[in-house]
C-alpha positions as CSV (number, residue, x, y, z in Angstrom):
1,M,55.3,146.7,37.6
2,S,58.6,145.3,36.6
3,S,58.5,142.0,34.6
4,A,62.1,141.1,35.5
5,L,62.5,137.6,36.8
6,P,64.3,137.0,40.2
7,R,67.9,136.1,39.7
8,S,67.3,132.5,40.9
9,A,64.7,132.1,38.2
10,R,66.8,133.3,35.2
11,G,68.5,130.9,32.9
12,R,69.0,127.2,33.5
13,P,68.8,126.1,37.1
14,P,71.9,124.6,38.7
15,D,72.3,120.8,38.4
16,P,72.7,119.5,42.0
17,D,73.8,116.1,40.7
18,L,76.4,117.4,38.2
19,E,79.5,116.9,40.4
20,A,78.6,113.4,41.5
21,R,77.7,112.4,38.0
22,V,80.9,113.8,36.5
23,L,83.1,112.1,39.2
24,A,81.4,108.8,38.7
25,A,81.7,109.0,34.9
26,T,85.4,110.0,35.4
27,L,86.1,106.8,37.3
28,D,84.3,104.7,34.7
29,L,86.1,106.2,31.8
30,Y,89.5,106.2,33.5
31,G,89.1,102.6,34.5
32,E,88.4,101.7,30.9
33,V,91.0,103.7,29.0
34,G,93.6,105.0,31.6
35,W,95.4,108.3,31.5
36,A,96.4,108.2,27.9
37,G,92.9,107.5,26.6
38,F,91.0,109.9,28.9
39,N,89.2,112.5,26.9
40,F,87.0,115.4,27.9
41,D,84.8,115.0,24.8
42,V,84.0,111.4,25.7
43,L,83.5,112.3,29.3
44,A,81.2,115.2,28.5
45,R,78.9,112.9,26.5
46,R,78.9,110.2,29.1
47,A,78.2,112.6,32.0
48,R,75.7,114.6,30.0
49,V,77.5,117.9,30.6
50,G,79.1,120.5,28.5
51,K,82.9,120.6,28.1
52,A,83.0,124.2,29.2
53,A,81.5,123.1,32.6
54,L,84.3,120.5,33.0
55,Y,87.0,123.0,32.3
56,G,85.4,125.7,34.3
57,K,85.3,123.6,37.5
58,W,88.3,121.3,37.2
59,G,90.5,122.9,34.6
60,S,92.4,119.8,33.4
61,K,91.9,116.1,33.1
62,E,94.6,115.3,35.7
63,R,92.8,117.5,38.3
64,L,89.5,115.9,37.5
65,I,90.9,112.3,37.8
66,V,92.6,113.2,41.1
67,A,89.3,114.7,42.3
68,A,87.5,111.6,41.4
69,L,90.1,109.3,43.2
70,T,89.9,111.5,46.3
71,A,86.1,111.5,46.4
72,W,86.2,107.7,46.0
73,R,88.7,107.4,48.9
74,T,86.7,109.6,51.3
75,S,83.5,107.6,50.5
76,Q,85.0,104.4,51.9
77,P,83.9,103.4,55.4
78,P,86.5,103.6,58.1
79,Y,88.1,100.5,59.5
80,V,86.8,99.5,63.0
81,E,89.1,97.1,64.8
82,S,87.4,94.2,66.6
83,G,90.3,93.3,68.9
84,S,90.8,90.0,67.2
85,L,93.8,89.9,64.8
86,R,92.3,87.1,62.7
87,R,88.9,88.9,62.2
88,D,90.6,92.2,61.5
89,L,93.1,90.8,59.0
90,T,90.3,88.9,57.3
91,E,88.2,92.0,57.0
92,L,91.2,93.9,55.6
93,A,91.8,91.2,53.0
94,A,88.1,91.2,52.2
95,R,88.1,94.9,51.6
96,I,91.1,94.8,49.3
97,L,89.6,91.9,47.3
98,S,86.2,93.6,47.2
99,T,87.8,96.8,45.7
100,Y,89.5,94.8,42.9
101,L,86.4,92.8,42.1
102,G,84.0,95.7,42.3
103,H,83.3,98.8,40.3
104,G,86.6,100.5,41.1
105,G,88.9,97.5,40.5
106,A,90.3,98.6,37.2
107,V,90.6,102.2,38.5
108,M,92.7,101.1,41.5
109,L,95.0,98.9,39.3
110,R,95.5,101.6,36.7
111,A,96.0,104.3,39.3
112,Q,98.6,102.3,41.2
113,L,100.6,101.7,38.0
114,E,100.2,105.2,36.6
115,A,101.2,106.8,39.9
116,K,104.6,105.4,39.2
117,V,104.6,106.5,35.6
118,Y,103.2,109.9,36.3
119,P,104.1,110.7,39.9
120,E,103.6,114.4,39.4
121,L,100.0,113.8,38.5
122,F,98.8,110.9,40.6
123,G,101.6,110.3,43.2
124,A,100.1,112.4,46.0
125,A,96.5,111.2,45.4
126,M,97.6,107.5,45.5
127,E,99.7,108.2,48.6
128,D,96.6,109.5,50.4
129,L,94.6,106.6,49.1
130,Q,97.1,104.0,50.4
131,R,97.8,105.8,53.6
132,Q,94.3,105.1,55.0
133,R,94.8,101.3,54.4
134,K,98.4,101.4,55.8
135,Q,97.4,103.2,58.9
136,A,94.5,100.8,59.6
137,G,96.7,97.8,58.9
138,R,99.6,99.0,61.1
139,S,97.2,99.6,63.9
140,I,95.8,96.1,63.6
141,V,99.3,94.5,63.7
142,L,100.6,96.6,66.5
143,G,97.5,95.9,68.6
144,A,98.0,92.2,68.0
145,I,101.7,92.4,69.1
146,E,100.5,94.1,72.3
147,R,98.0,91.3,72.9
148,G,100.7,88.7,72.3
149,E,99.1,87.4,69.2
150,L,102.2,88.1,67.1
151,P,105.9,88.1,68.0
152,A,107.3,91.4,69.1
153,C,109.6,91.5,66.1
154,T,106.8,91.3,63.6
155,S,106.9,93.9,60.8
156,P,103.5,95.5,60.1
157,A,104.7,96.4,56.6
158,L,105.6,92.8,55.7
159,V,102.2,91.5,57.0
160,L,100.3,94.1,55.0
161,D,102.4,93.6,51.9
162,A,101.8,89.9,52.1
163,V,98.1,90.3,52.3
164,A,97.8,92.9,49.6
165,G,100.4,91.3,47.3
166,I,98.8,87.8,47.4
167,I,95.4,89.3,46.6
168,T,96.6,91.6,43.8
169,N,98.6,88.9,42.1
170,H,95.7,86.5,42.3
171,V,93.3,89.0,40.8
172,L,95.7,89.8,38.0
173,T,96.4,86.2,37.1
174,T,92.8,84.8,37.4
175,P,91.5,84.2,33.8
176,P,88.4,86.4,32.9
177,D,86.2,83.3,32.8
178,K,87.1,82.5,36.4
179,M,86.4,85.9,37.9
180,A,82.7,85.2,38.6
181,A,83.7,82.2,40.6
182,L,86.3,84.2,42.5
183,T,83.7,86.9,43.3
184,K,81.3,84.2,44.5
185,R,83.9,82.8,47.0
186,S,85.6,86.1,47.8
187,A,84.8,85.9,51.6
188,E,86.3,82.4,51.8
189,Y,89.3,83.4,49.8
190,A,89.9,86.5,52.0
191,E,89.8,84.2,55.0
192,T,92.3,81.8,53.4
193,V,94.7,84.6,52.6
194,A,94.5,85.9,56.2
195,D,95.1,82.5,57.7
196,F,98.1,81.9,55.4
197,V,99.7,85.2,56.4
198,L,99.0,84.6,60.0
199,T,100.6,81.2,60.0
200,A,103.7,82.6,58.3
201,A,103.9,85.5,60.8
202,G,103.8,83.1,63.8
203,Y,100.3,83.9,64.9
204,R,99.4,82.8,68.4
205,P,95.6,82.8,68.9
206,P,94.2,83.8,72.3
207,A,93.4,80.8,74.4
208,S,89.7,81.8,74.5
209,T,89.4,81.7,70.7
210,E,89.6,79.1,68.0
211,A,92.8,78.7,66.0
212,P,92.8,79.8,62.3
213,G,90.6,77.7,60.1
214,I,93.4,76.3,58.0
215,A,92.6,72.9,56.6
216,V,94.9,70.1,57.9
217,D,95.3,66.7,56.2
218,P,94.2,64.1,58.8
219,G,96.3,61.5,57.0
């Protein structure tokens, strides 16, 4: 009788969590040190995997970082329009803010900057990442124009740039000791940003709904 083991029983069994663990560790490390500081030695220790496995599957650090960014993008839930511009724009603002305040905040900020510095490495990945948000935002604004909530001449790009720009600037300029407070009131702040942009864009709320909740001085 042969004592040979079946092929599936020989050697170390495959690690089903390896890819997810490596991609998560990649985002963590990239968010901390950026492209210049990213190192396979550090990543291998953090992800509890051999360097040979990293090179064997991904080949280079740029391919691995792009794979991690792509996986993160595809894990995001799709936008579902409600049919109300104010609700939809508030939700969009809340998602942008949540990304910056959450686990992937530093990753997104670094990736957006380094996509400009290293377009050959990160440009395509960031274009794909931003395209999802732009398509959803454009659909929201165009739907509002059709419903008469915004003037026909409204530029979807300007509306989206205003929302994203306000939030990005606010996150970057908020002192570290104030970030916890911003996180706590993130829903309120997202609503404030949406209302500000809507007012600037000439928003006309449907007759059956309340006007934006912008505070008015009764005096």
